[in-house]
N, C-alpha and C positions, 0 to 999 in steps of 0.2 A: 503492500500500499504505500502511494507517493505522501510526500506531507499535505499537498493540498487537498487530497481526498481524506486523509484523517482528520483534517482540519473541520472539514465538511461535516465530520460525523461524530467527533469527539469533543466534548464541551470543557474537559482539562485543558486542550489546546488552544481552545478558542479564550477561555479566560487567561492562558499563560500569554498569548499574543496582546491582549488587551491590555493586560499588566506590563508588557514590555512597551507599548506605545505609550501608556501612563508615564511609565518610569523615563522614557527617553524626552518627552515633554519637561517633565520636572528638572532632569539633568541639563539640558539645554539651556533652559532659561537660567537657573541659579548656577550654572557651571561658568558662563559667560562671567560674572560678578566674581566668581573664585578665582577664574584664570589672571583676568584684568587686574584685579586688584593684588594676585599673587599671594593668596591665602590658604593654597593647597594644602600646606604643611598642618594649617589649625583645622583645616576639613579633616583631614586622616586623623588627628589628634580626637578629634568629637567623635569620628566613627568608632575609632577601636575602643574610645572609652565607655560606649554604649552597650557593650558586654557586660560592665559590671551592672548597669540598670537590669538587663536581661537575666543573669545570674540571680540578682536578688527576686526578681519577679518569679523565676522559677522556683527558687526557694520556698515562697511564700504562697505559692499556687496562684499566682496574678498572672492575667494577662502579658504575655512576653511582649507584643508588642506595646501596652501601656509601659511598661518598664523600660523599653527602647526610648519610648518618645520622652520620658521624663529625664532618663539620663542624659539624651543628646541635649536636650534643651539646658539642663543643668550645666553640661560640660561647656555649652557655647557660653553661657551667661558668665560662668565662671573665668573662662579663658578672655573673654572678650574685660571684663570689669577688672581683672589682674592687669592685662596688658595696658588698659586705659589710665590706671589709677596708680599703679606700681612702677609701671615701666621697666617690667623685667624683660630679660631674653627670650624671645618668643620661643626659640629651639628648646630651651629648657624647660619652660612651660608645657609646650606639646609633648615632650619626653617625658615628662612627670605625670601628664593626663593620661597619656596613653599607656604608660606601664601601671600605673596605679587601677584604672578602668579594667584592663584586662584582669590584672590579680584578684581585684574583688570578684568580678566574674567568675573565674576560674576557682575561686576559693568557694563561692556558695554553690556553684556546680558541682563542686568534690564532694558536698556536704548532703547532697541530696539524692536520695535513693533512686535507683535505677537509671534508665538511658532515655532520653527524650530526643526522637529524629527531628521533631520540629525545630529544636531549639538549634541543631547542627546545620537545619536547613538555611538557619538567618544568618549563620556564619559562612558557609560557603554557597549560597543561594540554590533555590529549589524553584524555580519558576513554575515548574509544574504542579506545583502543590498550592498554588493561589486559588483561594475560593471567591464566591462572590462577594462575600463580607468584606475580604482585602481590597477586591477592586472598588467598593464603595470607599474604603478608607483612601485610597491612592487617589481617586477623584476629588474627595474634598481636600487631600494636601495640594493637589496640582489647583484647584480652585483658589484655596488659600494664598499658594505662591503667587499665581497670575495676578489676583486681586489686589494684593498687597504691593506687586511692581507696578500696576496700573496707577495706584493712588499715589506713590510714592516714588516713580520712575526718577524725577528731576533730582530730588535728595539722593538716593541710592547713588546715581552717575557721579554727583558732588563729592559725596566722599570717597567714591573708586577711584576718582582721577587725581584729586586733590584737596586733602581734608583743611590745609590752612585757609585756601580760598574758600572753601564751604562755610567754615567757623566766620569768616570776616562778612560772609552774604546772611549770616544768620541762622544758618542750618544747624540743627543741634546733632552735631556730629557723634558724640558718645551715644545717643539714643540709635539713632540710625546705623551705627556700627554694629550695636548690639543686636538691632531686628536684623541685619544682615545676616549676622551669626545665627541666629534663631533658624533663619531661613534655611540656612544649609544644613542645621542639625533637622531641621524636617525632611530635606532630600534626602538625606542619608537614611533615613526610617524609611521614606519610598522607595530607595533602590535596594534596602538590605534583602528583600526577599526575592529580588530578582537576580542578582549577582553575586548577594552575601557581603557581610563586613569587610571581609578581605581584600574584594575588588571592588569594592564600592568607590573608591578616590578614581581608579582610571576612568569607569564610565561617568565620572563627575566632569573630569576635566579634556578627555580626550576629543570629544565632540566640539566643544568649544576651542580647544588649540587648532583642531583642523581650520573651522571656521575662520579664525583670526589670521589664519594664512592667505585669506584671498578675499575677505570682506574685512572693512574698516569703520562700519558704522556699527554702534554696539545694537541698535534693534535688529539690525540686518545679522549680526551675529548671532543673537539669540534664536532667530529664526533657522536660520542654517545649522544651528548645533542643536536645536530641538528636531529638526528633520533627520540628520544625521543621527541623534539619539535612538530615535524612533526605528531608522533604517537599520542601525547594527543589532538592536533588540529582535526585530523580526526577522533578518538574515540569520543572525546567531542561532535563534529557534529553530528555522528551516534547516540550517547547516546540522545541528546536532541531532536532529529527529531521527534521520536514518541509522547512524551507526552509533545511536545511543550514547552520546557524549553529554559531559555534563555544560548544561546550557549557559550557566554564566559565565564559566571560563572561556567557551566557546564565543561568547557576544564579546567577551573584553579581546579576544585573540584577533578576532575581525575589525574592531574599532583600533588595535594597534597596529596592525596591516595596513589599514586605510591611511593612519597616522603617518605612518612610514613611506608609504608611496606619495602622501601628499607632500611632504618633506623634501624627497628626493626630486619631485617635479618642481617644486617650486626652485630648489638650487639649481637645476640643470637648465630652466630658463631664466635664470637671473631675475626674476622679477622682486621688486622691493616693494614691501607693503606702506603705505602711507600711516599717518598716527592714526590711531582709532578715534574717531568722530563719536563726539556725546549725542 
């Protein structure tokens, strides 16, 4: 049976495809800010700290998604607050949060009897296990992210390109920086069941990184990155179906190969990108 024949018959494949498209949309929009502002390391720290919330939620028999969401938002606010107020080295902050979050998660998981396959799917991704309820969650998160950007786009652009100038214009830089990190946290939760926490940063950054090579307007970058994210998710699912490969890893490999081709093509043609326009 081909992938398209199976897609027309099996609801789990249809759910997986929809989840991939929703995840691609979110990662393209938020990934643009992550790449342009160069906060991928912060996003990585948030992603790996989520394991702590998942472990605690699993131990106390609470929804793993709720635990992940709380841990992601807490980590984002903590990182942002310390960076803004204490002016500490970001690498040290990210490393500390990264390792502490994973240590807490491992500790609580080790003290919980039994083995939970669902928890492992959040670490390594299992898009084929997405349920209808998960799709509603993903739709709600996508809507929240896009609505927030639509309302505060000018402020986000201002703090992304020049925080000092934004302050002079009266923008509350600290507030919108924290909101941006919270949106990154929500995107991490959005992506974790598709590609897993281990690979989430790749899908968050690669589509936007490819778009920036050829487009220099931030709204156009978001559109192209979102389309690429959806394309990678759909094609990765299709490629992985017949040989029964891990879907999350396949999606990332597709994105990485396209990024490599884009970089080589750009280098061969010696076309210099202009500055990114607001």
